[in-house]
C-alpha positions as CSV (number, residue, x, y, z in Angstrom):
1,M,-8.1,-60.0,-68.6
2,S,-7.4,-62.5,-71.4
3,N,-9.1,-65.8,-71.5
4,S,-6.3,-67.6,-73.3
5,T,-5.1,-70.9,-71.8
6,Q,-1.5,-69.6,-71.7
7,E,-2.4,-66.6,-69.6
8,S,-4.8,-68.5,-67.3
9,S,-1.9,-70.6,-66.2
10,T,0.4,-67.8,-65.2
11,P,1.3,-67.4,-61.5
12,Q,-0.8,-64.2,-61.3
13,Q,-3.9,-65.9,-62.7
14,A,-3.4,-68.8,-60.4
15,A,-3.1,-66.5,-57.4
16,A,-6.2,-64.5,-58.5
17,A,-8.2,-67.7,-58.8
18,M,-7.1,-68.9,-55.3
19,W,-7.7,-65.6,-53.5
20,G,-11.0,-65.0,-55.3
21,K,-12.4,-68.5,-54.5
22,G,-14.2,-67.2,-51.4
23,G,-16.0,-64.4,-53.3
24,R,-18.2,-62.3,-51.2
25,H,-17.6,-64.6,-48.2
26,Y,-14.0,-63.2,-48.1
27,D,-15.6,-60.2,-46.4
28,D,-16.3,-62.4,-43.4
29,V,-12.5,-63.0,-43.2
30,S,-12.0,-59.2,-43.2
31,F,-14.6,-58.9,-40.4
32,A,-12.6,-61.2,-38.2
33,I,-9.5,-59.0,-38.5
34,S,-11.4,-55.7,-38.7
35,D,-9.7,-54.4,-35.6
36,A,-6.3,-54.5,-37.5
37,L,-7.9,-53.0,-40.6
38,A,-9.3,-50.1,-38.5
39,H,-5.9,-49.6,-36.9
40,A,-4.3,-49.2,-40.3
41,A,-7.0,-46.7,-41.6
42,Q,-6.7,-44.6,-38.5
43,R,-2.9,-44.4,-38.8
44,L,-3.3,-43.4,-42.4
45,N,-5.3,-40.4,-41.3
46,A,-6.6,-39.6,-44.7
47,Q,-8.1,-36.2,-45.2
48,P,-11.3,-35.2,-47.2
49,R,-10.7,-35.2,-51.0
50,Q,-7.3,-36.8,-50.8
51,R,-6.7,-39.5,-53.3
52,I,-5.9,-42.8,-51.6
53,L,-4.9,-46.2,-53.2
54,D,-5.8,-49.4,-51.4
55,I,-3.6,-52.2,-52.9
56,A,-5.0,-55.7,-52.8
57,T,-8.3,-54.4,-51.6
58,G,-10.1,-57.7,-51.5
59,T,-13.8,-57.0,-50.8
60,G,-12.9,-53.4,-50.1
61,W,-13.0,-53.3,-46.3
62,S,-10.0,-51.0,-45.9
63,A,-11.2,-48.9,-48.8
64,R,-14.5,-48.3,-47.1
65,N,-12.7,-47.5,-43.8
66,V,-10.7,-44.8,-45.6
67,A,-13.6,-43.4,-47.6
68,R,-15.5,-42.8,-44.4
69,M,-13.0,-40.0,-43.8
70,G,-14.0,-38.3,-47.0
71,A,-11.1,-39.4,-49.1
72,R,-11.4,-40.4,-52.7
73,V,-10.4,-44.1,-52.7
74,T,-9.3,-46.4,-55.5
75,G,-9.1,-50.1,-54.7
76,V,-7.0,-52.4,-56.8
77,D,-6.9,-56.2,-56.8
78,I,-5.9,-59.1,-59.0
79,A,-9.0,-61.1,-58.2
80,G,-12.0,-60.1,-60.3
81,D,-14.4,-62.1,-58.0
82,L,-13.3,-60.1,-55.0
83,L,-13.7,-56.8,-56.9
84,A,-17.2,-57.8,-57.9
85,A,-18.0,-58.3,-54.2
86,A,-16.2,-55.1,-53.3
87,R,-18.4,-53.0,-55.7
88,E,-21.6,-54.6,-54.4
89,L,-20.6,-54.1,-50.7
90,S,-19.4,-50.6,-51.3
91,A,-22.3,-49.3,-53.5
92,H,-23.7,-47.1,-50.7
93,V,-20.4,-45.4,-49.8
94,E,-19.7,-41.7,-50.5
95,P,-17.4,-40.5,-51.9
96,K,-17.8,-43.4,-54.4
97,I,-15.0,-45.9,-54.3
98,V,-13.4,-46.9,-57.7
99,F,-12.4,-50.5,-57.9
100,E,-9.9,-51.6,-60.7
101,L,-8.3,-54.9,-61.7
102,G,-4.6,-54.6,-61.3
103,D,-1.4,-56.2,-60.1
104,A,0.6,-54.8,-57.2
105,E,3.8,-55.4,-59.2
106,R,2.4,-53.4,-62.2
107,L,0.0,-50.8,-60.9
108,P,-2.1,-49.2,-63.7
109,F,-1.5,-45.6,-62.5
110,E,0.8,-42.8,-63.3
111,G,3.5,-41.8,-61.0
112,E,2.7,-39.6,-58.0
113,S,-1.0,-40.2,-58.6
114,F,-2.0,-40.6,-54.9
115,D,-1.8,-38.7,-51.7
116,G,-1.6,-41.9,-49.7
117,V,-1.3,-45.7,-50.1
118,I,-2.7,-48.4,-47.8
119,S,-2.5,-52.2,-48.0
120,T,-3.8,-54.4,-45.2
121,F,-2.4,-58.0,-45.4
122,G,-2.4,-57.6,-49.2
123,V,0.7,-56.4,-51.0
124,M,2.8,-58.7,-48.8
125,F,1.7,-61.6,-51.0
126,A,3.1,-60.1,-54.2
127,P,5.8,-62.6,-55.4
128,D,8.3,-59.9,-56.4
129,Q,8.6,-57.9,-53.2
130,A,11.1,-55.4,-54.5
131,R,9.0,-54.6,-57.5
132,A,5.9,-54.2,-55.4
133,A,7.7,-51.8,-53.1
134,S,9.0,-49.8,-56.1
135,E,5.4,-49.5,-57.4
136,I,4.2,-48.2,-54.0
137,A,6.9,-45.6,-54.0
138,R,6.2,-44.7,-57.7
139,V,2.5,-43.9,-57.3
140,C,2.8,-42.0,-54.0
141,R,3.5,-38.3,-54.2
142,P,6.3,-36.7,-52.2
143,G,5.0,-36.1,-48.7
144,G,2.3,-38.7,-49.2
145,R,1.4,-41.2,-46.5
146,L,1.9,-45.0,-46.5
147,V,0.4,-47.6,-44.1
148,L,0.9,-51.3,-44.4
149,A,-0.5,-54.0,-42.1
150,T,1.5,-57.3,-42.4
151,W,1.7,-60.5,-40.5
152,V,4.8,-61.1,-38.4
153,P,7.4,-63.9,-38.5
154,D,6.9,-66.5,-35.7
155,G,3.4,-65.2,-35.1
156,A,0.0,-67.0,-35.2
157,V,-0.5,-66.4,-38.9
158,A,3.0,-67.6,-39.8
159,R,2.3,-70.9,-38.0
160,F,-1.0,-71.1,-39.8
161,F,0.5,-70.7,-43.3
162,A,3.2,-73.3,-42.3
163,L,0.4,-75.7,-41.6
164,I,-1.3,-75.1,-44.9
165,A,2.0,-75.5,-46.7
166,K,2.6,-78.8,-44.9
167,H,-0.7,-80.2,-46.2
168,S,-0.6,-78.7,-49.7
169,G,2.9,-79.9,-50.5
170,A,3.5,-76.7,-52.5
171,P,7.1,-75.4,-52.6
172,P,7.8,-72.4,-50.5
173,P,7.8,-69.0,-52.3
174,A,11.1,-67.5,-53.3
175,A,10.5,-64.7,-50.8
176,S,8.3,-65.3,-47.8
177,P,5.3,-62.9,-47.5
178,I,5.8,-63.0,-43.7
179,A,9.1,-61.2,-44.2
180,W,7.1,-58.0,-44.6
181,G,6.4,-58.3,-40.8
182,D,10.1,-57.7,-40.1
183,P,10.9,-54.0,-39.8
184,A,14.5,-54.5,-41.0
185,H,13.2,-56.2,-44.2
186,V,10.7,-53.4,-44.7
187,E,13.4,-50.8,-44.3
188,K,15.4,-52.5,-47.1
189,L,12.4,-52.5,-49.4
190,L,11.0,-49.1,-48.7
191,G,13.4,-47.1,-46.5
192,G,15.1,-45.4,-49.5
193,A,11.8,-43.9,-50.6
194,F,9.9,-43.4,-47.2
195,D,10.7,-42.2,-43.7
196,L,9.3,-45.2,-41.8
197,K,7.9,-45.9,-38.3
198,F,6.6,-49.2,-37.0
199,E,3.9,-50.1,-34.6
200,P,3.0,-53.6,-33.4
201,G,-0.5,-54.8,-33.1
202,V,-2.6,-57.9,-32.1
203,S,-5.8,-58.7,-33.9
204,N,-8.4,-60.5,-31.8
205,A,-11.0,-62.9,-33.2
206,Y,-13.7,-64.8,-31.4
207,H,-15.4,-68.1,-32.4
208,D,-17.6,-70.5,-30.4
209,T,-16.0,-73.8,-31.6
210,P,-13.3,-75.2,-33.8
211,E,-16.1,-76.2,-36.2
212,D,-17.1,-72.6,-36.5
213,V,-13.5,-71.6,-37.4
214,W,-13.3,-74.4,-40.0
215,Q,-16.5,-73.4,-41.7
216,W,-15.4,-69.7,-41.7
217,Y,-12.1,-70.7,-43.4
218,V,-13.5,-73.0,-46.0
219,R,-16.3,-70.5,-47.0
220,G,-14.2,-67.4,-47.4
221,F,-10.5,-67.9,-47.2
222,G,-9.4,-68.8,-50.7
223,P,-6.2,-70.6,-50.0
224,L,-7.8,-73.0,-47.5
225,R,-11.0,-73.4,-49.5
226,Q,-9.0,-74.3,-52.5
227,L,-6.8,-76.8,-50.5
228,S,-9.8,-78.4,-48.8
229,E,-11.6,-79.0,-52.1
230,S,-8.5,-80.6,-53.6
231,L,-7.7,-83.1,-50.9
232,P,-8.9,-86.7,-50.7
233,E,-11.0,-87.6,-47.7
234,D,-8.1,-89.0,-45.6
235,R,-5.8,-86.0,-46.2
236,L,-8.7,-83.6,-45.6
237,A,-9.3,-85.3,-42.2
238,A,-5.6,-84.9,-41.3
239,L,-5.7,-81.2,-42.2
240,R,-8.8,-80.7,-40.1
241,H,-7.1,-82.5,-37.2
242,D,-4.1,-80.3,-37.4
243,L,-6.2,-77.1,-37.6
244,D,-8.1,-78.1,-34.5
245,A,-4.8,-78.8,-32.7
246,Y,-3.5,-75.4,-33.9
247,H,-6.6,-73.6,-32.4
248,A,-6.6,-75.6,-29.1
249,P,-4.3,-73.2,-27.2
250,Y,-6.8,-70.4,-27.9
251,A,-9.6,-72.0,-26.0
252,V,-11.2,-69.8,-23.3
253,P,-14.4,-70.4,-21.2
254,A,-16.5,-68.6,-23.8
255,G,-15.1,-70.5,-26.8
256,L,-12.1,-69.5,-28.8
257,H,-10.1,-66.2,-28.6
258,I,-7.6,-66.2,-31.4
259,K,-4.8,-63.6,-31.3
260,R,-2.9,-62.8,-34.5
261,E,0.2,-60.6,-34.2
262,Y,0.9,-58.1,-36.9
263,L,3.1,-55.1,-37.8
264,L,1.9,-51.7,-38.9
265,T,4.4,-49.8,-41.1
266,I,3.7,-46.0,-41.2
267,G,5.6,-44.1,-43.8
268,R,6.0,-40.6,-45.3
269,R,7.2,-40.3,-48.9
270,K,10.5,-38.5,-49.2
């Protein structure tokens, strides 16, 4: 990756810096949604010695889930800090997982290189959705399996991202990542290359207090960590107030039970 000032200011580099800001602590974010990640890996149903690609692997949680089935997994991500954590956290795994720096819109692999492709709340954040979908289809062999886990429109995560956008003042993306949670949209992106099925899911996370959730976010979740570090004290307090209000409906006698709705896309390459 070039260190030039020009390249460091590209959207891809900015996104890599944002998502990578949590470093190894991002693995705690994956832990909190690990039920959804396990759902995706089980539906992929990878077989021993199959070659599987995990796109936007983060700290490698889904890559490790798939490797436990004996598959030969490659994880790719734009954030070098997350890949460094993934290599460390996955050092014990057999078969050994290969982690490579790469962009979902320009995957560094030959066509039909993989028997299956998985992405859990990752590829949905690629800015050019059509190009990312085209790359998924290009690298998956005919008959190969595809599984995507994506957050749904009007769900808990959609409301959470709307809250972050409100406080960041950033313009909305040209194409919403949450659109990947709409089966009709996914059919437009991938239906020409894959036979698709869809399965809804709900990820369940448990925290003692709103303070616990706040600390969890600002340690490991790059977008909120970056935002919290950039805001003056008064605006940071307003963000914290709104996040506490967002989590209030999830209060239960034991603490907080946060439910995040998602869509699983299950495909077979034509």
